BADO-289249 format. One record per residue (C-alpha): residue in three letters; residue number from 1; x, y, z; chain. Coordinates in nm, 3 decimals, decimal comma. Layout:
N
r type=ALA	seq=NUM	x=X	y=Y	z=Z	mol=A
...
# end
This chain:
284
r type=UNK	seq=1	x=26,111	y=23,196	z=-0,291	mol=A
r type=UNK	seq=2	x=26,004	y=22,918	z=-0,518	mol=A
r type=UNK	seq=3	x=25,807	y=23,016	z=-0,802	mol=A
r type=UNK	seq=4	x=25,500	y=22,859	z=-0,677	mol=A
r type=UNK	seq=5	x=25,537	y=23,059	z=-0,367	mol=A
r type=UNK	seq=6	x=25,547	y=23,386	z=-0,601	mol=A
r type=UNK	seq=7	x=25,229	y=23,259	z=-0,781	mol=A
r type=UNK	seq=8	x=25,061	y=23,208	z=-0,472	mol=A
r type=UNK	seq=9	x=25,096	y=23,581	z=-0,405	mol=A
r type=UNK	seq=10	x=24,890	y=23,694	z=-0,719	mol=A
r type=UNK	seq=11	x=24,617	y=23,857	z=-0,499	mol=A
r type=UNK	seq=12	x=24,834	y=24,129	z=-0,354	mol=A
r type=UNK	seq=13	x=24,834	y=24,338	z=-0,664	mol=A
r type=UNK	seq=14	x=24,466	y=24,362	z=-0,705	mol=A
r type=UNK	seq=15	x=24,414	y=24,374	z=-0,336	mol=A
r type=UNK	seq=16	x=24,653	y=24,702	z=-0,313	mol=A
r type=UNK	seq=17	x=24,497	y=24,869	z=-0,630	mol=A
r type=UNK	seq=18	x=24,147	y=24,817	z=-0,451	mol=A
r type=UNK	seq=19	x=24,249	y=24,934	z=-0,066	mol=A
r type=UNK	seq=20	x=24,447	y=25,226	z=-0,198	mol=A
r type=UNK	seq=21	x=24,137	y=25,356	z=-0,435	mol=A
r type=UNK	seq=22	x=23,928	y=25,286	z=-0,180	mol=A
r type=UNK	seq=23	x=24,129	y=25,500	z=0,083	mol=A
r type=UNK	seq=24	x=24,146	y=25,771	z=-0,175	mol=A
r type=UNK	seq=25	x=23,767	y=25,765	z=-0,248	mol=A
r type=UNK	seq=26	x=23,728	y=25,771	z=0,150	mol=A
r type=UNK	seq=27	x=23,917	y=26,098	z=0,177	mol=A
r type=UNK	seq=28	x=23,785	y=26,254	z=-0,126	mol=A
r type=UNK	seq=29	x=24,142	y=26,256	z=-0,314	mol=A
r type=UNK	seq=30	x=24,001	y=26,063	z=-0,649	mol=A
r type=UNK	seq=31	x=24,064	y=26,210	z=-0,926	mol=A
r type=UNK	seq=32	x=23,699	y=26,227	z=-1,018	mol=A
r type=UNK	seq=33	x=23,624	y=26,359	z=-0,672	mol=A
r type=UNK	seq=34	x=23,852	y=26,639	z=-0,742	mol=A
r type=UNK	seq=35	x=23,740	y=26,768	z=-1,026	mol=A
r type=UNK	seq=36	x=23,511	y=27,026	z=-1,094	mol=A
r type=UNK	seq=37	x=23,132	y=26,881	z=-1,200	mol=A
r type=UNK	seq=38	x=22,893	y=27,162	z=-1,395	mol=A
r type=UNK	seq=39	x=22,576	y=27,110	z=-1,594	mol=A
r type=UNK	seq=40	x=22,645	y=27,187	z=-1,945	mol=A
r type=UNK	seq=41	x=22,416	y=27,272	z=-2,245	mol=A
r type=UNK	seq=42	x=22,416	y=27,184	z=-2,589	mol=A
r type=UNK	seq=43	x=22,418	y=27,547	z=-2,768	mol=A
r type=UNK	seq=44	x=22,511	y=27,412	z=-3,155	mol=A
r type=UNK	seq=45	x=22,479	y=27,085	z=-3,341	mol=A
r type=UNK	seq=46	x=22,736	y=27,033	z=-3,605	mol=A
r type=UNK	seq=47	x=22,694	y=26,799	z=-3,948	mol=A
r type=UNK	seq=48	x=22,845	y=26,440	z=-3,921	mol=A
r type=UNK	seq=49	x=23,004	y=26,452	z=-4,290	mol=A
r type=UNK	seq=50	x=22,837	y=26,164	z=-4,521	mol=A
r type=UNK	seq=51	x=23,120	y=25,892	z=-4,528	mol=A
r type=UNK	seq=52	x=23,276	y=26,037	z=-4,220	mol=A
r type=UNK	seq=53	x=23,405	y=25,803	z=-3,911	mol=A
r type=UNK	seq=54	x=23,164	y=25,751	z=-3,620	mol=A
r type=UNK	seq=55	x=23,449	y=25,720	z=-3,339	mol=A
r type=UNK	seq=56	x=23,395	y=26,067	z=-3,256	mol=A
r type=UNK	seq=57	x=23,034	y=26,087	z=-3,238	mol=A
r type=UNK	seq=58	x=22,819	y=26,401	z=-3,331	mol=A
r type=UNK	seq=59	x=22,977	y=26,734	z=-3,317	mol=A
r type=UNK	seq=60	x=22,836	y=27,000	z=-3,081	mol=A
r type=UNK	seq=61	x=22,930	y=27,293	z=-2,881	mol=A
r type=UNK	seq=62	x=22,874	y=27,311	z=-2,548	mol=A
r type=UNK	seq=63	x=22,842	y=27,592	z=-2,295	mol=A
r type=UNK	seq=64	x=22,873	y=27,572	z=-1,904	mol=A
r type=UNK	seq=65	x=23,011	y=27,838	z=-1,634	mol=A
r type=UNK	seq=66	x=23,281	y=27,783	z=-1,404	mol=A
r type=UNK	seq=67	x=23,184	y=27,818	z=-1,033	mol=A
r type=UNK	seq=68	x=23,538	y=27,945	z=-0,939	mol=A
r type=UNK	seq=69	x=23,561	y=28,257	z=-1,176	mol=A
r type=UNK	seq=70	x=23,199	y=28,286	z=-1,309	mol=A
r type=UNK	seq=71	x=23,323	y=28,295	z=-1,666	mol=A
r type=UNK	seq=72	x=23,115	y=28,082	z=-1,906	mol=A
r type=UNK	seq=73	x=23,281	y=27,920	z=-2,201	mol=A
r type=UNK	seq=74	x=23,158	y=27,771	z=-2,522	mol=A
r type=UNK	seq=75	x=23,354	y=27,482	z=-2,645	mol=A
r type=UNK	seq=76	x=23,305	y=27,222	z=-2,891	mol=A
r type=UNK	seq=77	x=23,309	y=26,840	z=-2,828	mol=A
r type=UNK	seq=78	x=23,594	y=26,740	z=-3,122	mol=A
r type=UNK	seq=79	x=23,892	y=26,563	z=-2,994	mol=A
r type=UNK	seq=80	x=23,880	y=26,338	z=-2,640	mol=A
r type=UNK	seq=81	x=23,628	y=26,478	z=-2,444	mol=A
r type=UNK	seq=82	x=23,520	y=26,176	z=-2,267	mol=A
r type=UNK	seq=83	x=23,173	y=26,014	z=-2,361	mol=A
r type=UNK	seq=84	x=23,060	y=25,989	z=-2,733	mol=A
r type=UNK	seq=85	x=22,733	y=26,202	z=-2,787	mol=A
r type=UNK	seq=86	x=22,500	y=25,987	z=-3,004	mol=A
r type=UNK	seq=87	x=22,202	y=26,204	z=-2,986	mol=A
r type=UNK	seq=88	x=22,199	y=26,567	z=-2,971	mol=A
r type=UNK	seq=89	x=21,953	y=26,869	z=-2,981	mol=A
r type=UNK	seq=90	x=22,015	y=27,245	z=-2,915	mol=A
r type=UNK	seq=91	x=21,909	y=27,270	z=-2,528	mol=A
r type=UNK	seq=92	x=22,039	y=26,929	z=-2,447	mol=A
r type=UNK	seq=93	x=22,198	y=26,892	z=-2,042	mol=A
r type=UNK	seq=94	x=22,446	y=26,686	z=-1,937	mol=A
r type=UNK	seq=95	x=22,729	y=26,732	z=-1,672	mol=A
r type=UNK	seq=96	x=23,095	y=26,758	z=-1,764	mol=A
r type=UNK	seq=97	x=23,376	y=26,728	z=-1,520	mol=A
r type=UNK	seq=98	x=23,707	y=26,900	z=-1,570	mol=A
r type=UNK	seq=99	x=24,069	y=26,950	z=-1,361	mol=A
r type=UNK	seq=100	x=24,006	y=27,256	z=-1,138	mol=A
r type=UNK	seq=101	x=24,146	y=27,560	z=-1,314	mol=A
r type=UNK	seq=102	x=24,132	y=27,372	z=-1,675	mol=A
r type=UNK	seq=103	x=23,787	y=27,399	z=-1,795	mol=A
r type=UNK	seq=104	x=23,895	y=27,327	z=-2,149	mol=A
r type=UNK	seq=105	x=24,020	y=26,985	z=-2,062	mol=A
r type=UNK	seq=106	x=23,632	y=26,904	z=-1,994	mol=A
r type=UNK	seq=107	x=23,502	y=26,536	z=-2,025	mol=A
r type=UNK	seq=108	x=23,148	y=26,494	z=-2,117	mol=A
r type=UNK	seq=109	x=22,969	y=26,206	z=-1,862	mol=A
r type=UNK	seq=110	x=22,640	y=26,103	z=-2,007	mol=A
r type=UNK	seq=111	x=22,579	y=25,833	z=-1,722	mol=A
r type=UNK	seq=112	x=22,738	y=25,965	z=-1,371	mol=A
r type=UNK	seq=113	x=22,632	y=25,655	z=-1,219	mol=A
r type=UNK	seq=114	x=22,925	y=25,533	z=-1,021	mol=A
r type=UNK	seq=115	x=23,154	y=25,793	z=-1,184	mol=A
r type=UNK	seq=116	x=23,162	y=26,107	z=-0,908	mol=A
r type=UNK	seq=117	x=23,291	y=25,906	z=-0,619	mol=A
r type=UNK	seq=118	x=23,590	y=25,765	z=-0,846	mol=A
r type=UNK	seq=119	x=23,585	y=25,393	z=-0,737	mol=A
r type=UNK	seq=120	x=23,543	y=25,203	z=-1,050	mol=A
r type=UNK	seq=121	x=23,900	y=25,107	z=-1,058	mol=A
r type=UNK	seq=122	x=23,858	y=24,969	z=-0,716	mol=A
r type=UNK	seq=123	x=23,570	y=24,783	z=-0,798	mol=A
r type=UNK	seq=124	x=23,713	y=24,629	z=-1,142	mol=A
r type=UNK	seq=125	x=24,005	y=24,533	z=-0,913	mol=A
r type=UNK	seq=126	x=23,776	y=24,363	z=-0,656	mol=A
r type=UNK	seq=127	x=23,600	y=24,199	z=-0,941	mol=A
r type=UNK	seq=128	x=23,958	y=24,043	z=-1,064	mol=A
r type=UNK	seq=129	x=24,040	y=23,966	z=-0,668	mol=A
r type=UNK	seq=130	x=23,688	y=23,776	z=-0,683	mol=A
r type=UNK	seq=131	x=23,781	y=23,591	z=-0,994	mol=A
r type=UNK	seq=132	x=24,094	y=23,490	z=-0,908	mol=A
r type=UNK	seq=133	x=24,019	y=23,362	z=-0,597	mol=A
r type=UNK	seq=134	x=23,757	y=23,133	z=-0,768	mol=A
r type=UNK	seq=135	x=24,011	y=23,016	z=-0,996	mol=A
r type=UNK	seq=136	x=24,260	y=22,945	z=-0,725	mol=A
r type=UNK	seq=137	x=23,986	y=22,740	z=-0,496	mol=A
r type=UNK	seq=138	x=23,902	y=22,561	z=-0,806	mol=A
r type=UNK	seq=139	x=24,301	y=22,452	z=-0,882	mol=A
r type=UNK	seq=140	x=24,349	y=22,380	z=-0,482	mol=A
r type=UNK	seq=141	x=24,013	y=22,229	z=-0,367	mol=A
r type=UNK	seq=142	x=23,874	y=22,088	z=-0,690	mol=A
r type=UNK	seq=143	x=23,557	y=22,033	z=-0,927	mol=A
r type=UNK	seq=144	x=23,270	y=22,123	z=-0,663	mol=A
r type=UNK	seq=145	x=23,457	y=22,466	z=-0,532	mol=A
r type=UNK	seq=146	x=23,479	y=22,547	z=-0,895	mol=A
r type=UNK	seq=147	x=23,116	y=22,516	z=-0,925	mol=A
r type=UNK	seq=148	x=23,024	y=22,704	z=-0,644	mol=A
r type=UNK	seq=149	x=23,262	y=22,973	z=-0,695	mol=A
r type=UNK	seq=150	x=23,189	y=23,046	z=-1,064	mol=A
r type=UNK	seq=151	x=22,807	y=22,965	z=-0,964	mol=A
r type=UNK	seq=152	x=22,801	y=23,245	z=-0,692	mol=A
r type=UNK	seq=153	x=23,010	y=23,490	z=-0,944	mol=A
r type=UNK	seq=154	x=22,750	y=23,422	z=-1,230	mol=A
r type=UNK	seq=155	x=22,445	y=23,502	z=-0,991	mol=A
r type=UNK	seq=156	x=22,645	y=23,801	z=-0,849	mol=A
r type=UNK	seq=157	x=22,755	y=23,942	z=-1,181	mol=A
r type=UNK	seq=158	x=22,414	y=23,928	z=-1,293	mol=A
r type=UNK	seq=159	x=22,218	y=24,067	z=-0,958	mol=A
r type=UNK	seq=160	x=22,440	y=24,366	z=-0,979	mol=A
r type=UNK	seq=161	x=22,378	y=24,421	z=-1,390	mol=A
r type=UNK	seq=162	x=22,206	y=24,747	z=-1,483	mol=A
r type=UNK	seq=163	x=22,057	y=24,571	z=-1,746	mol=A
r type=UNK	seq=164	x=21,712	y=24,477	z=-1,654	mol=A
r type=UNK	seq=165	x=21,654	y=24,852	z=-1,463	mol=A
r type=UNK	seq=166	x=21,791	y=25,025	z=-1,772	mol=A
r type=UNK	seq=167	x=21,578	y=24,790	z=-1,995	mol=A
r type=UNK	seq=168	x=21,261	y=24,831	z=-1,791	mol=A
r type=UNK	seq=169	x=21,314	y=25,225	z=-1,756	mol=A
r type=UNK	seq=170	x=21,351	y=25,220	z=-2,154	mol=A
r type=UNK	seq=171	x=21,032	y=25,011	z=-2,211	mol=A
r type=UNK	seq=172	x=20,853	y=25,298	z=-1,947	mol=A
r type=UNK	seq=173	x=20,955	y=25,583	z=-2,176	mol=A
r type=UNK	seq=174	x=20,850	y=25,406	z=-2,481	mol=A
r type=UNK	seq=175	x=20,521	y=25,334	z=-2,383	mol=A
r type=UNK	seq=176	x=20,463	y=25,707	z=-2,429	mol=A
r type=UNK	seq=177	x=20,646	y=25,730	z=-2,734	mol=A
r type=UNK	seq=178	x=20,516	y=25,970	z=-3,027	mol=A
r type=UNK	seq=179	x=20,584	y=25,903	z=-3,434	mol=A
r type=UNK	seq=180	x=20,719	y=26,167	z=-3,630	mol=A
r type=UNK	seq=181	x=20,870	y=26,150	z=-3,967	mol=A
r type=UNK	seq=182	x=21,254	y=26,162	z=-4,022	mol=A
r type=UNK	seq=183	x=21,518	y=26,161	z=-4,258	mol=A
r type=UNK	seq=184	x=21,852	y=26,006	z=-4,304	mol=A
r type=UNK	seq=185	x=22,070	y=26,274	z=-4,378	mol=A
r type=UNK	seq=186	x=22,440	y=26,121	z=-4,355	mol=A
r type=UNK	seq=187	x=22,599	y=25,777	z=-4,291	mol=A
r type=UNK	seq=188	x=22,936	y=25,691	z=-4,149	mol=A
r type=UNK	seq=189	x=23,161	y=25,454	z=-4,257	mol=A
r type=UNK	seq=190	x=23,458	y=25,259	z=-4,048	mol=A
r type=UNK	seq=191	x=23,685	y=25,018	z=-4,206	mol=A
r type=UNK	seq=192	x=23,787	y=24,750	z=-4,011	mol=A
r type=UNK	seq=193	x=24,054	y=24,471	z=-3,998	mol=A
r type=UNK	seq=194	x=23,986	y=24,141	z=-3,803	mol=A
r type=UNK	seq=195	x=24,262	y=23,887	z=-3,686	mol=A
r type=UNK	seq=196	x=24,354	y=23,729	z=-4,013	mol=A
r type=UNK	seq=197	x=24,391	y=24,115	z=-4,180	mol=A
r type=UNK	seq=198	x=24,059	y=24,077	z=-4,350	mol=A
r type=UNK	seq=199	x=23,882	y=24,431	z=-4,400	mol=A
r type=UNK	seq=200	x=23,521	y=24,498	z=-4,367	mol=A
r type=UNK	seq=201	x=23,301	y=24,795	z=-4,346	mol=A
r type=UNK	seq=202	x=23,072	y=24,915	z=-4,107	mol=A
r type=UNK	seq=203	x=22,780	y=25,187	z=-4,149	mol=A
r type=UNK	seq=204	x=22,588	y=25,386	z=-3,880	mol=A
r type=UNK	seq=205	x=22,330	y=25,633	z=-4,060	mol=A
r type=UNK	seq=206	x=22,274	y=26,001	z=-3,916	mol=A
r type=UNK	seq=207	x=21,922	y=26,056	z=-3,853	mol=A
r type=UNK	seq=208	x=21,714	y=26,397	z=-3,823	mol=A
r type=UNK	seq=209	x=21,387	y=26,447	z=-3,706	mol=A
r type=UNK	seq=210	x=21,147	y=26,745	z=-3,546	mol=A
r type=UNK	seq=211	x=20,984	y=26,655	z=-3,176	mol=A
r type=UNK	seq=212	x=20,608	y=26,758	z=-3,189	mol=A
r type=UNK	seq=213	x=20,728	y=27,064	z=-3,010	mol=A
r type=UNK	seq=214	x=20,952	y=27,198	z=-3,226	mol=A
r type=UNK	seq=215	x=21,283	y=27,052	z=-3,145	mol=A
r type=UNK	seq=216	x=21,526	y=26,943	z=-3,439	mol=A
r type=UNK	seq=217	x=21,694	y=26,622	z=-3,313	mol=A
r type=UNK	seq=218	x=22,008	y=26,487	z=-3,491	mol=A
r type=UNK	seq=219	x=22,086	y=26,126	z=-3,364	mol=A
r type=UNK	seq=220	x=22,367	y=25,875	z=-3,466	mol=A
r type=UNK	seq=221	x=22,215	y=25,536	z=-3,519	mol=A
r type=UNK	seq=222	x=22,444	y=25,251	z=-3,455	mol=A
r type=UNK	seq=223	x=22,145	y=24,988	z=-3,477	mol=A
r type=UNK	seq=224	x=21,807	y=24,945	z=-3,541	mol=A
r type=UNK	seq=225	x=21,803	y=25,051	z=-3,905	mol=A
r type=UNK	seq=226	x=21,819	y=24,783	z=-4,175	mol=A
r type=UNK	seq=227	x=22,051	y=24,794	z=-4,450	mol=A
r type=UNK	seq=228	x=22,216	y=25,092	z=-4,337	mol=A
r type=UNK	seq=229	x=22,489	y=25,129	z=-4,604	mol=A
r type=UNK	seq=230	x=22,281	y=25,278	z=-4,904	mol=A
r type=UNK	seq=231	x=22,035	y=25,502	z=-4,683	mol=A
r type=UNK	seq=232	x=22,152	y=25,836	z=-4,729	mol=A
r type=UNK	seq=233	x=21,829	y=26,037	z=-4,795	mol=A
r type=UNK	seq=234	x=21,591	y=25,759	z=-4,667	mol=A
r type=UNK	seq=235	x=21,247	y=25,858	z=-4,522	mol=A
r type=UNK	seq=236	x=21,172	y=25,694	z=-4,172	mol=A
r type=UNK	seq=237	x=20,900	y=25,726	z=-3,892	mol=A
r type=UNK	seq=238	x=21,093	y=25,738	z=-3,563	mol=A
r type=UNK	seq=239	x=20,919	y=25,714	z=-3,226	mol=A
r type=UNK	seq=240	x=21,051	y=25,865	z=-2,928	mol=A
r type=UNK	seq=241	x=20,961	y=25,943	z=-2,570	mol=A
r type=UNK	seq=242	x=20,834	y=26,301	z=-2,539	mol=A
r type=UNK	seq=243	x=21,029	y=26,357	z=-2,180	mol=A
r type=UNK	seq=244	x=21,351	y=26,232	z=-2,363	mol=A
r type=UNK	seq=245	x=21,444	y=26,247	z=-2,710	mol=A
r type=UNK	seq=246	x=21,708	y=26,039	z=-2,647	mol=A
r type=UNK	seq=247	x=21,532	y=25,711	z=-2,625	mol=A
r type=UNK	seq=248	x=21,450	y=25,641	z=-2,951	mol=A
r type=UNK	seq=249	x=21,323	y=25,358	z=-3,202	mol=A
r type=UNK	seq=250	x=21,290	y=25,314	z=-3,557	mol=A
r type=UNK	seq=251	x=21,071	y=24,988	z=-3,482	mol=A
r type=UNK	seq=252	x=20,933	y=25,004	z=-3,122	mol=A
r type=UNK	seq=253	x=20,852	y=24,642	z=-3,142	mol=A
r type=UNK	seq=254	x=21,174	y=24,547	z=-3,209	mol=A
r type=UNK	seq=255	x=21,292	y=24,760	z=-2,930	mol=A
r type=UNK	seq=256	x=21,114	y=24,578	z=-2,723	mol=A
r type=UNK	seq=257	x=21,224	y=24,249	z=-2,841	mol=A
r type=UNK	seq=258	x=21,560	y=24,361	z=-2,776	mol=A
r type=UNK	seq=259	x=21,491	y=24,493	z=-2,374	mol=A
r type=UNK	seq=260	x=21,314	y=24,163	z=-2,339	mol=A
r type=UNK	seq=261	x=21,620	y=23,943	z=-2,466	mol=A
r type=UNK	seq=262	x=21,835	y=24,174	z=-2,231	mol=A
r type=UNK	seq=263	x=21,631	y=24,102	z=-1,956	mol=A
r type=UNK	seq=264	x=21,621	y=23,703	z=-2,025	mol=A
r type=UNK	seq=265	x=21,994	y=23,693	z=-2,070	mol=A
r type=UNK	seq=266	x=22,070	y=23,823	z=-1,714	mol=A
r type=UNK	seq=267	x=21,786	y=23,578	z=-1,585	mol=A
r type=UNK	seq=268	x=21,931	y=23,349	z=-1,784	mol=A
r type=UNK	seq=269	x=22,312	y=23,402	z=-1,598	mol=A
r type=UNK	seq=270	x=22,122	y=23,410	z=-1,254	mol=A
r type=UNK	seq=271	x=21,980	y=23,088	z=-1,307	mol=A
r type=UNK	seq=272	x=22,258	y=22,913	z=-1,435	mol=A
r type=UNK	seq=273	x=22,471	y=23,052	z=-1,106	mol=A
r type=UNK	seq=274	x=22,205	y=22,928	z=-0,899	mol=A
r type=UNK	seq=275	x=22,228	y=22,599	z=-1,053	mol=A
r type=UNK	seq=276	x=22,620	y=22,591	z=-1,023	mol=A
r type=UNK	seq=277	x=22,589	y=22,678	z=-0,661	mol=A
r type=UNK	seq=278	x=22,354	y=22,375	z=-0,573	mol=A
r type=UNK	seq=279	x=22,540	y=22,137	z=-0,775	mol=A
r type=UNK	seq=280	x=22,879	y=22,201	z=-0,594	mol=A
r type=UNK	seq=281	x=22,703	y=22,190	z=-0,277	mol=A
r type=UNK	seq=282	x=22,545	y=21,866	z=-0,350	mol=A
r type=UNK	seq=283	x=22,905	y=21,740	z=-0,452	mol=A
r type=UNK	seq=284	x=23,081	y=21,865	z=-0,144	mol=A
# end
């Protein structure tokens, strides 16, 4: 078999990964489907030290009950335990998963959409297969097919993006936001090195505020607070959604502009994809 013929079989690997993944999902045998899923609750919020790294997020202790033994566990999220917690308060609830019989290996899952059926890897393989098919068609059949294929992919990926739904949901929650005083209680520091070996430092403030219902909330702010480096001790006014304190902003107007920009980006991708498809059809 020639090298050209071998390259022509590029699709075998992603197709095999996708098919095997979907077959396991239909049989209920993916890791996510075999895992134990339970609701967990934060019982303690630790302090993130000033100058520490933000990579591990906020330190919390959570409690959950193993359904098979009915034993209750109280465990810290230090180490690798799934999603990083950026907003925490005593009583906050989210889901965790762990292998049967091993609750200490729990993983926090803040967004369960698409997680429980275990098809994320298969979906990624399908996306790779689609991109590869478009590239193959463009090389073999020429420029119009490239426009058709990439235009369709742009439109499909934009239509499947959750950004518009998330932006609108956040706007709806922030429409009833209330303002309360807050303070920066720590500032994290991380040193990064670029491809040329140059170091640069990033900072993220840790902000604490109390809701009008008396709940003390701690958040690790990755953006939205200007000049974060020297912000330790800074007094702020934050606005939070009464039904979900994890949705908050120090500058509601900037938050709305960011949501509008996210929606605009998706709409632009849809328009570019549609224009590319139309141009490709004309050139065929």
